[in-house]
C-alpha positions in Angstrom: -89.6 104.5 3.4 -92.7 105.7 1.6 -93.6 109.4 2.1 -97.1 110.8 1.7 -98.0 114.0 -0.1 -99.8 115.5 2.9 -97.1 117.1 5.1 -97.8 120.7 6.0 -95.7 122.9 3.9 -98.2 125.7 4.0 -101.0 126.7 6.2 -102.6 123.3 6.9 -101.0 121.4 9.8 -100.6 117.7 9.5 -99.8 114.8 11.7 -99.0 111.2 10.8 -99.0 107.6 11.9 -95.5 106.0 11.8 -95.5 102.2 11.4 -94.1 99.3 9.5 -96.3 98.1 7.9 -98.9 100.7 8.3 -101.2 100.7 5.2 -103.8 98.7 7.1 -104.4 101.4 9.7 -107.7 103.2 10.0 -106.2 106.1 11.9 -106.5 108.6 9.0 -110.2 107.8 8.6 -110.8 108.3 12.3 -108.7 111.5 12.6 -110.2 113.0 9.4 -113.7 112.4 10.8 -112.9 114.4 13.9 -111.1 117.1 12.1 -114.1 117.6 9.8 -116.7 117.3 12.6 -114.9 119.8 14.8 -114.1 122.2 11.9 -110.3 121.9 12.4 -108.1 122.5 9.4 -105.5 119.8 9.3 -104.4 116.5 7.9 -103.4 113.0 9.0 -101.5 110.5 6.9 -99.8 107.2 7.1 -96.0 107.0 6.9 -94.6 103.5 6.3 -91.1 103.7 7.9 -88.8 100.7 8.1 -87.3 100.1 11.6 -83.8 101.1 10.4 -85.2 104.5 9.4 -87.4 105.2 12.4 -85.0 107.3 14.5 -84.0 109.5 11.6 -87.6 110.0 10.5 -88.8 110.8 14.1 -86.0 113.3 14.7 -86.7 115.1 11.5 -90.5 115.0 11.9 -90.9 118.8 11.7 -88.6 119.1 8.8 -90.9 116.8 6.9 -93.8 119.2 7.6 -95.5 117.4 10.5 -96.6 118.9 13.8 -97.0 115.5 15.5 -97.3 111.8 15.1 -98.6 108.6 16.5 -96.4 105.5 16.6 -97.5 101.9 16.0 -95.8 98.6 15.6 -93.0 97.8 15.5 -91.8 101.2 16.7 -93.5 101.7 20.0 -90.7 100.3 22.2 -88.1 102.2 20.2 -90.1 105.4 20.6 -90.3 104.8 24.4 -86.5 104.2 24.6 -85.8 107.4 22.6 -88.0 109.4 25.0 -86.5 108.1 28.2 -84.1 110.3 30.1 
């Protein structure tokens, strides 16, 4: 698993995209545009998380300094299964 240097340890809140692979994503570009345009202090980074580490990463999201996340392939179905009652 690769970890970014952006998680919010201080005042700036950060979210991330969780995927495997994920480096191709344009999500940070899009999110940073809207954060700047709307004057919102925050960050958005990519977290490349292998499938075997997904559940642990997701359950410890806030401990990693994130306030939220988006999920992309191949984790979408696993995220849905974890959120089902």
